C-alpha positions in Angstrom: 24.6 -92.8 4.1 22.3 -94.1 6.8 19.7 -91.4 7.7 20.1 -89.9 11.2 16.8 -91.1 12.5 17.6 -94.7 11.7 20.9 -94.4 13.6 19.0 -92.9 16.5 16.4 -95.7 16.4 19.1 -98.4 16.4 20.9 -96.7 19.3 17.6 -96.5 21.3 16.8 -100.2 20.6 20.3 -101.2 21.8 19.7 -99.4 25.1 16.3 -101.0 25.4 17.8 -104.4 25.0 20.2 -103.6 27.8 17.4 -102.4 30.1 15.4 -105.5 29.2 18.3 -107.8 30.2 18.6 -105.8 33.4 14.9 -106.3 34.1 15.1 -110.0 33.4 18.0 -110.4 35.8 16.1 -108.5 38.5 12.9 -110.6 37.9 14.7 -113.8 38.5 14.7 -113.9 42.3 17.5 -116.5 42.3 19.9 -114.4 40.2 23.0 -113.0 41.9 21.9 -109.5 40.9 18.4 -109.9 42.5 19.9 -111.2 45.7 22.5 -108.5 45.9 19.8 -105.8 45.1 17.6 -107.1 47.9 20.5 -106.8 50.3 21.5 -103.4 49.1 18.0 -102.1 49.3 17.6 -103.3 52.9 21.0 -101.8 53.9 20.2 -98.4 52.3 16.7 -98.2 53.8 18.1 -98.9 57.3 21.3 -96.7 57.1 21.8 -94.4 60.0 23.8 -91.9 58.1 23.8 -90.9 54.4 24.0 -92.7 51.1 27.3 -91.6 49.6 27.3 -92.0 45.8 30.5 -91.8 43.8 31.8 -92.3 40.3 34.2 -90.9 37.8 33.5 -89.5 34.3 30.1 -90.6 32.8 29.5 -92.9 35.8 30.1 -89.8 38.0 27.4 -87.9 36.2 25.0 -90.8 36.7 26.1 -91.0 40.4 25.2 -87.3 40.8 21.7 -88.0 39.5 21.2 -91.0 41.7 22.2 -89.1 44.8 19.8 -86.3 43.8 17.0 -88.8 43.4 17.7 -90.4 46.8 17.7 -87.0 48.5 14.4 -86.0 46.9 12.7 -89.2 48.0 13.6 -89.0 51.6 16.9 -90.9 51.7 19.7 -88.4 52.8 22.4 -88.7 50.2 25.4 -86.9 48.8 27.7 -87.2 45.8 31.4 -87.3 46.5 33.8 -86.8 43.7 36.4 -89.6 43.9 39.3 -87.3 42.9 38.3 -84.6 45.4 37.9 -87.4 48.0 41.6 -88.0 47.7 42.3 -84.4 48.6 40.2 -84.0 51.8 36.6 -84.9 50.9 36.9 -88.4 52.4 36.0 -86.5 55.6 32.5 -86.2 54.2 32.0 -89.9 54.6 31.2 -91.1 58.1 31.1 -94.6 59.6 27.3 -94.5 59.7 27.1 -94.0 55.9 26.9 -96.4 53.0 29.1 -95.9 49.9 27.6 -96.7 46.5 30.4 -96.7 43.8 29.7 -96.7 40.1 32.2 -97.8 37.5 31.4 -99.7 34.3 34.8 -101.5 34.3 35.2 -101.6 38.0 38.9 -100.6 37.6 38.6 -96.8 37.8 41.8 -95.8 39.6 40.3 -92.6 41.1 38.0 -94.8 43.2 41.0 -96.4 44.9 41.1 -94.1 47.9 37.3 -94.2 48.5 37.4 -98.0 48.3 40.3 -98.2 50.7 38.7 -95.7 53.1 35.5 -97.7 53.2 37.4 -100.9 54.0 39.5 -99.2 56.6 36.6 -97.9 58.6 34.2 -100.8 57.9 31.8 -98.7 55.9 29.5 -100.8 53.7 30.4 -100.6 50.0 27.9 -101.3 47.2 29.4 -101.7 43.8 27.5 -101.0 40.6 29.6 -102.3 37.7 29.8 -104.6 34.7 33.1 -106.0 35.9 32.3 -109.0 38.0 35.9 -109.8 38.7 37.0 -106.2 39.0 38.8 -104.6 42.0 35.6 -102.7 42.8 33.5 -105.8 42.8 35.9 -107.7 44.9 36.1 -105.0 47.5 32.3 -104.5 47.8 30.0 -106.2 50.3 27.1 -106.0 47.9 27.8 -106.4 44.1 25.2 -105.1 41.6 26.7 -106.6 38.5 25.2 -105.4 35.3 24.3 -108.1 32.7 26.3 -108.1 29.5 25.0 -105.6 27.0 26.2 -103.8 23.9 27.0 -100.1 24.0 24.8 -98.1 21.6 27.9 -96.7 20.0 29.5 -99.8 18.6 32.3 -97.8 16.9 33.8 -96.3 20.0 32.2 -98.2 22.8 31.4 -94.9 24.5 29.3 -95.4 27.7 25.7 -95.3 26.6 23.8 -98.6 27.3 25.9 -99.1 30.5 25.1 -95.7 31.8 21.4 -96.1 31.0 21.4 -99.4 32.9 23.1 -97.7 35.9 20.6 -94.9 35.9 17.7 -97.4 35.8 19.3 -99.4 38.6 19.7 -96.3 40.7 16.1 -95.3 40.1 14.9 -98.8 41.0 16.9 -98.6 44.3 15.4 -95.2 45.1 11.9 -96.4 44.5 12.4 -99.6 46.5 13.8 -97.6 49.4 11.0 -95.1 49.5 8.4 -97.8 49.5 10.2 -99.7 52.3 10.2 -96.5 54.3 6.6 -95.7 53.7 7.5 -92.4 51.9 4.2 -90.6 50.9 3.2 -87.9 48.5 3.1 -85.5 51.5 6.7 -86.3 52.3 7.6 -85.8 48.6 6.0 -82.4 48.6 8.3 -81.4 51.5 11.3 -81.7 49.2 9.5 -80.4 46.0 7.7 -77.1 47.1 8.3 -75.4 43.7 7.4 -75.9 40.1 4.5 -77.9 38.6 5.2 -80.9 40.7 5.1 -78.9 43.9 1.9 -77.2 42.8 0.2 -80.5 42.1 1.2 -81.8 45.5 -0.1 -78.8 47.4 -3.1 -79.5 49.7 -6.4 -77.8 49.0 -6.2 -76.3 52.5 -3.3 -74.2 51.2 -5.4 -72.8 48.4 -9.0 -72.6 49.6 -11.0 -69.5 50.3 -12.4 -69.7 53.9 -13.6 -66.1 54.6 -17.2 -65.0 53.7 -18.1 -68.3 52.0 -21.3 -68.0 50.0 -23.8 -69.9 52.1 -27.6 -70.0 52.6 -30.3 -72.3 53.9 -32.4 -74.7 51.9 -35.6 -72.7 52.8 -34.1 -69.4 51.9 -35.4 -67.7 48.7 -33.6 -68.1 45.5 -33.4 -64.3 45.4 -31.2 -64.4 48.5 -29.1 -67.2 47.0 -28.5 -65.0 43.9 -27.3 -62.2 46.1 -24.9 -64.6 47.8 -23.6 -65.9 44.5 -23.0 -62.3 43.3 -21.3 -61.3 46.5 -19.1 -64.4 46.6 -17.9 -64.3 43.0 -17.5 -68.0 42.7 -20.6 -68.7 40.6 -22.2 -70.8 43.3 -23.7 -70.8 46.8 -23.7 -73.7 49.3 -26.9 -74.7 51.1 -26.4 -75.7 54.8 -28.9 -77.2 57.2 -29.5 -76.1 60.8 -26.4 -77.9 62.0 -24.2 -76.2 59.4 -23.8 -79.3 57.3 -23.6 -78.9 53.5 -26.7 -80.4 51.9 -26.7 -78.9 48.5 -25.3 -76.3 46.1 -26.8 -73.8 43.7 -24.8 -72.7 40.7 -25.2 -70.2 37.9 -26.2 -73.2 35.8 -29.0 -74.2 38.2 -30.4 -70.7 37.9 -30.4 -70.8 34.1 -32.0 -74.3 34.1 -34.9 -73.1 36.4 -35.3 -69.7 34.9 -38.8 -70.4 33.6 -40.2 -71.4 37.0 -40.5 -67.9 38.5 -37.2 -68.9 40.1 -36.8 -65.7 42.1 -39.8 -66.6 44.3 -38.8 -70.2 44.7 -36.9 -71.8 47.6 -33.2 -72.9 47.4 -34.3 -76.5 48.1 -36.4 -76.5 44.9 -33.4 -75.9 42.6 -30.3 -76.9 44.4 -28.2 -80.0 43.5 -28.3 -82.2 46.7 -25.3 -84.0 47.9 -22.7 -81.9 46.0 -19.2 -83.0 45.3 -16.8 -82.1 48.1 -13.2 -82.5 49.0 -11.3 -82.6 52.3 -8.6 -80.2 53.4 -5.9 -82.9 52.9 -6.9 -83.6 49.3 -4.2 -82.8 46.8 -4.6 -79.8 44.4 -4.1 -82.3 41.5 -7.0 -84.4 42.8 -9.2 -81.4 43.0 -8.4 -80.4 39.5 -9.1 -83.9 38.3 -12.5 -83.6 40.0 -13.2 -80.3 38.2 -12.4 -81.9 34.9 -14.3 -85.1 35.5 -17.5 -83.5 36.8 -17.3 -80.5 34.6 -17.6 -78.1 37.6 -15.7 -75.0 38.5 -15.9 -74.8 42.2 -16.1 -77.3 45.1 -16.5 -76.9 48.9 -14.0 -78.2 51.3 -15.7 -79.9 54.3 -14.7 -81.4 57.6 -15.5 -84.9 58.8 -19.1 -83.8 59.7 -19.6 -82.3 56.2 -19.5 -78.7 57.5 -17.9 -76.3 55.0 -14.4 -75.1 55.8 -13.7 -73.3 52.6 -14.3 -73.1 48.8 -11.9 -73.9 46.0 -12.3 -72.6 42.4 -10.7 -74.2 39.4 -8.7 -71.0 38.8 -7.1 -71.4 42.2 -5.4 -74.6 40.9 -4.6 -73.3 37.4 -3.1 -70.1 38.8 -0.3 -71.9 40.6 0.5 -74.2 37.7 -1.5 -77.4 38.5 -2.1 -79.3 35.3 
């Protein structure tokens, strides 16, 4: 009997072949799929209402995911179950919407009322199907016809490769729309405030310590700097000039490296690191954490456009909220 992992590998390769065929068709700008995709992407990006995604069975599960991806990337979207649509949920679809219907065969009977409703009220219909001559394709204004591909389960023909291709095509549509609309990481965070993704997209201004920052002047004694470090609890003190601009930083490491120089009687300017690493309030927490790792530091000052300290961020502030 064939070992399980070999069956799995064969199934994955079959789906990869399907995705490769899809990518090839999309790369060819003269292909019917590429032209239809360009039209669909433009229509979806400019829609006044919502993107209504629908499908039955396995295609329905994929449709739910596509609708969720649209919504999370700034394109208002909803999933409408085609069977429920026939019992009142057609009212969820407005004339300003676009309907995206998924069906591998394109002959799913439950989609009939949704297709008819879209035609009756002149609602743009995008078909995602393998059936080029199907009822769904014929009714659609934009036809995303999947290229021929074998299902991973050759014995039963269960939807596998076809659903993977639909999923990929939906993701591609979402990515295209967000780029056309200029959707940014800041916008993305608005819809993802929780979890690790939300943590990574937080701004350092949300995490920084801005009260009683450990600061001193370049001509202050190191003894005073040590007191500021101990009081601050961040393992460092910033050195600011007469105009309040950050010109250097003294860390615990600086104190250890200069310990044999009668460091207590020295001036901050003698041992500080000039031009320290800084970040702006709009920097992402993930960017700050990358800086900590790259520079092997544990704290960084947040400064304004004139390099005046606004706050201080410690690596633990990032790690404590789940930034990785």
